N, C-alpha and C positions, 0 to 999 in steps of 0.2 A: 260733349260731356257724355262719356260712355257709361253704360250700365255697370261696368265693373267698378267704376268710381263710387257707386252708390249701393254697397252691399246690404245696408240695413233698410233700404227703402222698398216698399212694395212696388209692384209692376206699374200701376197707374201713375204714381208720382215720377217714376223713372221716365215714362212716356212723356209726361208733361214737361219735365226738365229738358229732355232731349228735344222736344218740340220747340221750346224757347231758344235753344241753341240753333236749331236749323232755321227757325223763323228769322233770326238775326243774321245768319249767314246769307240767306237769300235777299233780305232787305238791304243790308249794307254792301252787298255786291253790286247794287244798282243805284240806290238813292244818293250816295255821296257824289256821284258823277252826273246827276241829273241837271244841275245848274249849268255845268260846262256844255252839256249836250244842247240845252235850250238856247244858250247864248252863242255858242260856237257853231254847231252843225245846223241848227234851225234859224240862227240869226235873230232871235227875239230880243227886244229892247230890255234894258235892265229892269225897268219898273214892271214889265210883264213877267220877267223871270221871277221877281219877288212875289208878284201876285200868285203865280202858279204854285210856288213853294208854300205860300201862306194858305192857299186853298187846300193843299194836301195836308198840312198840319191840322187845319180846322176840321176837315172831313175825318181825320183820325182821332186826335185827342179830344176835340170838342164833342164828338158823338160817341165816346166811350159809354156814356150813360145809356144809350140805346142798346148797345151790346149787352150791358149788364142787366137791363130790364128783360131783354129777350132770354138771357140765360136763366133768370129766375123763373120765367114762365115755361120754357121748353127744355131746360137742362143744358148742360155744356155741349153735348155731342152734336146736335143739329146746328148750333150756332158756330161752333168751331169748323164744322164741315162747310157751312155756307161761306164763312170768312176765307177759308183756304181756296175754295172754288173761285170766289171773286178775285182773290189775289192772283191766281193763275190767269184769269181773263184780263185783269188790269195790266199785268206785266206784258202779256202777249200783245195787247192793244198798244201799250206805250212803245214797244219795240218798232211798231209800224206807223205810229202816229206822226203826221207831218204838219197838218194844219193846226192852228192855235186852238180851235174848239176841240179838236180831237185829242190834243195833248191834255187839255184841261179835263176832259171827260175821263181819260185814262188815269190821271193822278187822283181824281176824286174817287174813282173805283178802287185804286190801290189803297188810299187812305181809309175808305169806309170798310174795306176788308179787314184791316187791322182793328177798327172800331168794333168789329164783331168778335174776332177770335181772341184778341188780347184780353178783354174783360172776362170772357168765358174761361180761358186758361188760368188767369190769375185767381178767379173765384174758386175754381176747382182745386188748384194747388193749395189755397188757404184752407179749404175744407179738409183736404187730405192731410195737411200738416196738423190740424187740430185733432183729427182722428188718430193719427200716428202718435201724437203726444198723449192722448187718453189711453191708448193701448200699451205704450211702452214706458211712459214717464219721461221720455226724452223731449227737450224743449222744441216747440214747433219752429223756432227760428232756424234750427239746423237745416231743415228741409227747405225753408224759404231762402236761406243763404245759398244753398246749392242751386236753387232756381235762379237767383240773381247772378251767380257765377257762371251758370250755363249761358245765360243771355249775353253776358259780357264776353265770354269766349267766342260766341258767334259774331259779336260786334268787332272783335279783334281780327278774326279770320276773314269775314265778309269783304272788307275793303281790299285786302290782299288778293282775294279771288277775283274781285271786280277789276282791279288793275290789270291782272293777267288777261281777263276776258276782253278788255277794251282793245287789245291788239286785234281782235276780230270785229271791233266796232261796238257801238252802244247797243245795237239790236241783239248782238250775240250775248251781251250781259243780261239784257231783259229776258231773252228766251231761256237762258240758263236759270235765271231766277224763277221763271214760270215752271220750268222742269222740277226745280227743287220743291216748290210748293205743290206741284202735282204729286210728287212722291209722298209729301207730308199728308196730303189729302187721303191717299190710299192707305197709309199707315193708320190714320185716325179712323178711317171707315172700318178697318179690320180690328183695331185694338181698343179704341176708346169706347167704354161701355155707355149704355144709355142710363137713364135714372135708375138707381138700384131698386129692386123689388120692395125692399123694406121701406125705402123712402116713399115709393108710390103708395104703399099701404098706409103709411103714416099720414101722407097728404090727403088721402081719400077719406079719412075718418070724419064723422059728423059730430054735431053736438058740441059738448064743452071742450073738445080737443082742438076745435078750429080756432085759429088765431088771426088777429089783425085784419079782419074783414075778408078772410079767405073764402073762396067759393067752394063747392063740393069737391073739386078736383085739386085743392090745395094751392090754387093760384091766388096771389095777392094782386088785385087790380093796381095798375100803375099809379092812378090817382091816390089810392090809399098808401102806396109805397112812398110816394113823394111827400105825402102828409107826415108819415112817420119820420122821413128823412129831415124835414124842416123842424120837427119837434125835438130831434135828438141833438141836444146842445153839445154833448161830449163829442159826437161825430163831427159836427160843424166846426168845433174848435180844432180838432185834429186835422180836418180838411184844410182849414185856413193856415195852420202851422205848416202843413205839408206844402201848401202853395208857396210859402216863403222859401222853402227849400228848393222847389222847382225853379222859381224865378232866379234864385241865386245860381243854381246849377246851369241854367241856360247861358250864363256869362262865359262858360267854356266856348260857346259858339259866337259870342259877341265881343266880350271884353278881351279875351285871350288873343284871338287873331289880331285885333287892333293894336294891342300892346306889343306883340312880337314884331309887327310891321314897323311901329314907331321906333322900337329899340334896335332892331337889326336890319331894317330895310327890306325884309322879306318874311315870308311865313314858312320858311324851309323846316323849321324845328317843330311846326305845329303837329305834323303827323306823328313824330316821335313822342310828343307829350300826350297825344290821344292814346297812343299805344301803351305808354306808361300807365295811364289811368286804367285801361282795360286789364293790363297785367296785374296791377295791384288788386283789382277786384277778383280776377280769376284765382290768384294765388292766396289772397288774404281774406276773402269774404267768409269762408267757412270757419277758419280758426278765430277770426275776430268775433263772429257771431257766437261761437262756442264760449269764448271768454266773457262776452257781454252777458250771455244768458246765465252764467254762474254768479255774476256780481251785480247786475243791474236789473231794474224793472224795465218794462217796455217804455214807460214814460222816461225813465232815466236814459235809455238809449236814444230816444228822440231828442231830449234836451242836450245830451252830450254831442250828438251829431250836429245839431244846429250851432252849438258853441264852436265846434271845429270848423264849420263852414264860415261863421263870422270871422274866426281867426285866419282863415285862408285869405280873405280880402284884406284884413289888417296887415298880415305878413306881406302880401303883395305890395301894398302901399309903402310899408316901411322899408322894403328891400329895393325899391326902385333906384335909389342912388347907386346900388351895387351893380345894376345892369338888368335889362329886361329878362334875360334868361333865368337868372337866379330868382327874380320876382315871380316869373311864370311857373318855375318849377315848384316853388313853395305853394303857390296858389293851387296848382293841379293836385299835389300830394295831399294837402290838408282838405281840400274840397272833396276829393275822392274818399278819404277816410270818413268824413262826415256823412257822405252818401251811404257808405257801407254800414253805418249805424242806423240811419234814419229809415231807409227803405224796407229792410226785412222786419224791423220792429213795428213799423206802421202796418205792414201786411199781417203780422202776427197779432197785433192788437185789435184790428178791425172786427174779427168775428165776435169778440167779447163785447165790443161797444154796440154792435148792431144786431147780433143774433144771426142764426143761420138763414132764416127766411128773409128774403130781400137782400141777401149778401151781394148778389150780382149787381143790383141797382146801386147799392152803396159803393161797391168797388168801382163801378163805372163813374159814379158821381165824383168820387175822389179824384180820378184822373181828369174828368171834364172840367171841374171847377179849377183845379190846379193849372190846367192848360190855359184856361181863359185868363186867369190871374197873370200867368207868365206872359201871355200875349199882350195884355193890357200894360204890363210893366216894361215891355221891351223897348218902346219908343222913348219913354223917360230915361231909362237906363242908357240908351244909345246917346241921347242928348247930353247926359251927364258926362259920359266917357269922352265926348269930344273936347271937354275942357283940358284933358291931359293932366299929368302929374299925379300925386298921391291922393289928393282930396276925393276924387270920384270913388276910389277903392275904399276909402274909409267910410264914405257915405253909404256905399253898398253893403258894408259890413253890418249896418243897422237893420237891413232887411231880415236876415235870420235871427238877429237879436229880438226883433219885434215878434217873431214867431214863438219865442220862448214863453211869452205871456199868454199865448193862445192854446198851448198844449193842455188838454184836459187833465184833471187831477184824479179821476177815477181810473184804476189800473188793477189788473191782475198780475201777480208776480210772474216773471219769466224764468225763475229758477228751475233747476232740473227736477225738483220734487214733483211727485205725482199730483194731479189736480186736487185730490182729497186733502193734501197737506196745506191747502190754502183756505182755511175756514172762512165762510162768508163770501167767498168769491163766486161770481156767476159761473155756470158751466160754460164750456166752450161753445155750446150750441145756443147759449142764451136762454136755457130752460129755467133759470132761476127767477125770471121775471121779464119785464119789458126790456126791450133793447135799450142799452145805455144805462141800465140800473147800476148803482154804485158797486164797485168791487172792493177789494181789500185796500186799506189806507196806503198811501204812498210812503215808502220807507225813506 
């Protein structure tokens, strides 16, 4: 995602969007080929390969809340730099790891690195999107859509790069990934600012300006932040609704390969369907988000996205008699369109539901809780899919439908009007009151 493609964005958002692109190039150049390396080159048993991959997922998704809390306390820059440095070390270690304990240590380090820099980057891009909206009147979802598109572009290019690098062996792919993240580390060291002076001054104020149990340096103790999180019913509702999206989206990696294998006897079409999903996001995310911002609230975007995701499962089940390829194609297209509505709208909505202070903790908690729900639902979904036929797809369609009832009803409009045009709405920084205070009525 080049800077030229973002002419209206300030330098820092361009850096963050470019970072998301490069992160995913480096990540997807290595991780899609990890299972083959473990089972083939290293000869690990299938259960052990599954354990290693599960540990990597937990060390990343499950620990996002740690990276978010650290971002609140120290700012994005040191957390991003620490995460990048750990990813360099993890990929370098993985390239030379031979023993099982060494492989596990390397993948845990790789996962924890993402648990640091991803929440920090996502928190900062959300803050920058809100600030850009306040300064220009343009909806924050435009910047967040570019962020999503940048990540998907990296996810599209990374596996292709990895396939080419594998001609030199898995170690070559790992070392190239480490080199990519080393370059990212240097770029962030030079270009990513620390906490802005104005923010430091505001956080250092005493007396009546101090909020939510802050100390004299503007830090919110983690225990107080968790207490605020558990009291924020609007956030918890959005978090659980987002969890139903992620559980459904994970069926790209569970239900889709299994269905293709049953229908065609191979998974040859799987790579093309994944590429189609990435192309849809890269080409369509920004215009779809622009269209949605002009016509829907953020709540409407989340509801519409969940409906599309439910429709993807229903269509897959209904089209099974026509053949697995048609069923899989409908599933991938509708699921991706639903994702393109849900993800940017959720990120845009979050600062208004929780306020600016503690945004990192809440951003990390959103990913951690969603990841744990997806992990807990994986085994039941797998058992259901073993039945075969249309029934499992129709049952899985109920998951995002259940999420509809969990979406909170407080919302600030996502229309392109300036924030002052929405009377009674909380400010983007949550200055109108406690985080989660009601916004404008849902239209």
